[in-house]
C-alpha positions in Angstrom: 24.9 42.1 -55.5 23.6 43.0 -59.2 24.9 45.5 -61.6 21.4 46.9 -60.9 22.3 47.3 -57.2 26.0 48.3 -57.9 24.9 51.5 -60.6 21.4 52.4 -57.8 21.2 54.2 -54.8 18.5 53.8 -52.6 17.2 54.1 -49.4 15.6 56.3 -46.2 16.3 59.9 -44.9 14.1 60.3 -42.3 14.3 64.1 -41.4 13.5 64.7 -37.6 13.5 68.0 -35.8 11.0 70.2 -32.4 7.6 71.6 -34.0 7.7 74.8 -36.3 11.0 73.9 -37.5 9.7 74.5 -41.3 10.5 70.2 -42.2 7.7 70.3 -44.7 8.3 72.8 -46.4 12.1 71.3 -46.7 10.3 68.0 -48.2 8.6 69.7 -50.3 10.9 71.2 -51.7 12.5 68.3 -53.2 9.5 66.1 -54.3 8.2 68.7 -56.0 5.3 67.7 -55.1 3.2 69.3 -51.6 3.2 65.4 -49.4 3.1 67.8 -46.4 0.7 70.0 -45.0 2.2 73.3 -44.2 0.8 75.7 -42.0 3.0 78.4 -39.3 1.1 76.5 -36.0 3.4 74.0 -34.0 1.9 70.4 -34.3 1.4 71.1 -38.5 2.4 67.2 -39.1 1.3 64.1 -36.4 1.7 60.9 -38.9 5.0 60.0 -40.4 4.2 60.6 -44.3 6.7 59.0 -46.6 7.5 60.2 -49.7 9.0 58.5 -52.8 11.7 61.0 -54.9 12.4 58.5 -58.0 15.3 59.1 -61.1 17.1 57.0 -63.6 19.6 56.2 -61.1 18.2 56.3 -57.5 15.9 56.5 -55.6 14.8 58.4 -52.5 12.7 57.4 -49.2 12.0 61.3 -47.4 10.4 60.4 -44.3 8.2 63.4 -43.1 7.7 63.2 -39.1 6.1 64.8 -36.3 8.3 67.7 -34.3 9.7 66.4 -31.0 7.0 67.4 -28.5 7.0 66.7 -24.7 3.4 64.4 -23.9 0.0 66.5 -23.3 -1.9 63.2 -24.7 -2.7 59.0 -25.9 -1.7 60.8 -29.3 1.1 63.7 -29.0 2.3 59.6 -27.6 1.8 58.6 -30.6 3.3 61.7 -32.4 6.3 61.0 -30.8 6.6 58.3 -31.4 6.1 58.5 -35.4 9.0 60.5 -34.3 11.4 57.8 -32.7 10.6 55.1 -35.3 12.0 57.0 -37.7 15.5 56.5 -35.7 15.0 52.7 -36.9 15.4 52.6 -40.7 16.7 55.6 -40.9 19.6 54.8 -43.9 20.8 58.3 -43.8 19.1 61.3 -40.8 17.8 64.9 -41.5 18.0 66.8 -38.1 15.8 70.6 -39.2 16.9 72.8 -36.6 16.9 76.7 -36.8 18.0 80.1 -34.6 15.1 80.3 -32.1 14.7 75.9 -31.6 18.6 76.4 -30.3 18.2 75.1 -26.6 15.3 73.6 -27.2 16.3 69.8 -26.5 15.0 66.4 -25.8 18.2 64.4 -25.0 16.9 61.0 -24.4 16.0 61.8 -28.3 19.0 63.4 -29.2 21.4 60.3 -27.6 19.9 58.2 -29.1 20.6 59.6 -32.7 24.3 60.0 -31.8 25.0 56.3 -30.8 23.9 55.7 -35.0 25.9 54.9 -37.4 24.4 56.3 -40.2 24.9 59.9 -41.6 23.4 62.5 -39.5 23.6 65.5 -41.9 22.6 69.1 -39.6 19.8 71.3 -41.1 19.9 75.1 -39.8 16.8 76.7 -41.7 15.8 80.1 -42.6 19.5 81.6 -42.2 17.1 84.1 -45.0 15.7 86.0 -41.5 18.5 85.4 -39.8 21.8 87.4 -38.5 25.0 85.5 -39.6 26.8 85.8 -35.9 22.7 83.9 -35.0 23.6 81.2 -37.5 27.2 81.0 -36.0 26.0 80.7 -32.0 23.1 77.7 -34.0 25.9 76.0 -35.3 28.6 75.7 -31.6 25.5 75.0 -30.2 24.1 72.5 -32.0 27.6 70.3 -33.1 28.2 69.8 -29.2 24.1 68.2 -29.3 26.0 66.6 -32.4 29.7 66.0 -33.0 29.4 63.8 -35.8 26.9 65.9 -38.1 27.2 67.2 -41.5 26.3 71.1 -40.8 24.7 72.8 -43.8 23.0 76.2 -43.9 20.1 76.3 -45.9 16.2 78.3 -46.5 14.1 76.6 -47.5 11.2 78.6 -48.1 14.0 79.8 -50.7 15.4 77.0 -51.6 19.0 78.8 -50.5 21.8 76.4 -50.0 19.5 73.1 -50.4 20.4 71.9 -53.2 23.8 72.2 -52.1 23.0 69.7 -49.3 20.4 67.2 -51.5 24.4 66.7 -53.4 25.7 66.2 -50.0 22.3 63.0 -49.7 23.0 61.7 -53.0 26.7 60.9 -52.1 26.0 59.3 -48.6 22.8 57.1 -50.3 23.8 53.8 -50.0 23.5 51.3 -53.0 20.5 49.2 -53.5 17.4 48.4 -55.6 14.2 51.0 -55.4 11.7 49.6 -52.6 9.1 51.6 -54.4 7.2 51.3 -57.7 8.5 54.6 -59.6 5.3 55.5 -60.5 4.4 55.8 -56.8 4.4 59.1 -55.0 3.2 57.6 -51.0 2.2 55.9 -49.2 -0.7 57.8 -48.1 -3.7 57.4 -50.1 -5.8 60.0 -51.3 -8.5 59.6 -48.8 -5.3 60.7 -46.5 -3.9 63.6 -48.5 -8.3 64.9 -48.8 -8.5 64.9 -45.2 -4.8 66.4 -44.5 -5.8 69.6 -47.5 -9.1 69.6 -45.4 -6.7 70.5 -41.8 -4.5 72.7 -42.4 -7.7 74.8 -44.1 -8.8 74.4 -40.0 -5.3 75.0 -39.2 -5.2 78.5 -40.9 -8.5 79.6 -40.0 -9.3 78.7 -36.4 -7.4 79.8 -33.8 -6.4 79.1 -29.4 -7.5 75.6 -29.4 -9.3 74.3 -31.7 -7.4 73.4 -34.9 -5.5 70.7 -32.6 -8.4 69.3 -31.3 -9.9 68.4 -35.0 -9.5 65.3 -36.6 -10.8 65.0 -40.3 -11.8 61.5 -41.7 -12.7 61.3 -45.2 -16.1 58.4 -44.8 -17.4 58.6 -48.9 -14.7 59.0 -51.9 -17.1 57.4 -54.7 -15.4 59.1 -57.9 -18.4 59.7 -61.2 -17.9 59.5 -64.5 -18.3 64.3 -64.7 -17.1 64.3 -60.2 -15.3 62.6 -57.6 -18.0 62.6 -54.4 -16.2 63.2 -50.7 -18.0 63.2 -47.2 -16.2 63.7 -44.2 -16.2 64.8 -40.2 -14.6 67.1 -38.5 -13.5 65.8 -35.1 -13.8 67.0 -31.6 -13.8 67.6 -27.9 -16.3 70.1 -27.2 -19.6 71.4 -28.8 -18.8 74.9 -28.2 -15.5 73.9 -30.6 -18.5 71.9 -33.0 -20.5 75.9 -33.2 -16.6 78.0 -33.6 -16.2 75.2 -36.5 -18.9 76.2 -37.2 -19.7 79.5 -37.4 -23.0 82.4 -37.6 -25.4 81.0 -39.7 -22.2 78.7 -41.0 -20.0 81.0 -42.4 -16.7 79.0 -41.3 -17.7 76.3 -42.4 -19.6 76.6 -45.2 -15.7 79.3 -46.3 -12.9 76.4 -45.2 -15.4 74.5 -47.8 -14.7 76.2 -50.3 -11.0 76.5 -49.4 -10.8 72.9 -48.5 -12.6 72.3 -52.6 -10.0 73.9 -54.4 -6.9 72.2 -54.2 -8.9 69.3 -53.4 -9.3 69.4 -56.8 -5.7 70.6 -57.7 -4.3 67.9 -56.0 -6.6 65.6 -57.8 -6.8 66.6 -61.1 -10.1 66.4 -60.6 -13.9 68.0 -60.5 -14.8 67.3 -56.7 -17.8 67.9 -54.5 -17.5 68.3 -50.8 -19.7 67.7 -47.6 -18.5 68.9 -44.4 -19.5 67.3 -41.0 -19.2 68.6 -37.4 -19.2 65.8 -35.0 -18.1 66.3 -30.9 -15.9 62.9 -29.8 -14.7 64.3 -26.1 -11.8 62.8 -24.9 -10.6 61.4 -28.1 -7.6 61.9 -28.0 -6.5 60.1 -25.3 -8.7 57.2 -26.6 -6.8 54.2 -27.9 -9.8 52.8 -29.6 -10.5 56.0 -31.1 -6.5 57.1 -31.9 -6.4 53.4 -33.9 -9.6 54.3 -35.9 -7.5 57.2 -36.8 -4.8 55.5 -38.2 -2.2 56.5 -35.3 -1.0 52.8 -34.4 -0.4 51.8 -37.7 
């Protein structure tokens, strides 16, 4: 082992848990960047997203994964596969939960996690809106499920308890040279983050099944001298969903475009011209070829 390897720490800290427990909020707080989109709705995260936090003597590779779901279609099968894949290369595993999560357990996932010979940090989130006795009951429940886990109580939204958790991550991180260049922040491209920003606005503006029937693909990304031109397609399952996305006289898609463009310009740091097109692709959530095109078989 080189002298650098003896003094430098680096490893994969993989974050898993059920939907809507605040995983993405936690990782965004650690990164100091909006790596993953955040909404109050279930199944917001669909892909496995890596974020690289590099400092003078450590590099933490945070891995945000979709929530652990019971699959109802091939898309959700792929999402669950991302969660299980996080068990394969983890140096540290963060299992995030909250009070309402008690009882929602994928026993197969728990069994595999308990068989790992790596530090397991169980994070009870949202303590700012829970009573002490509820937190204590949750601790008892999860300690039974993960006997070897260290338990941390946090509020990812308010940053309570996260410093202590982060310090523990650094303590158990293995000594290793950095895995990625220090100027890189993620394994995902600008196109990916643009599509995620648009999908976040869809999740926030539309209801019932519509947001879960949508996939966003960037078709054109041209950087010009004074503006970046971005053209995207929003895929839906049915014609009726296309009409909902567009809205009466195009009012909804105009609103969607304005909100998305504002955040994209902030993300890219440049002026953006954004075009949104809506296209019906029946059955895309169960079509493997389409899912491959959309990047779900990476």
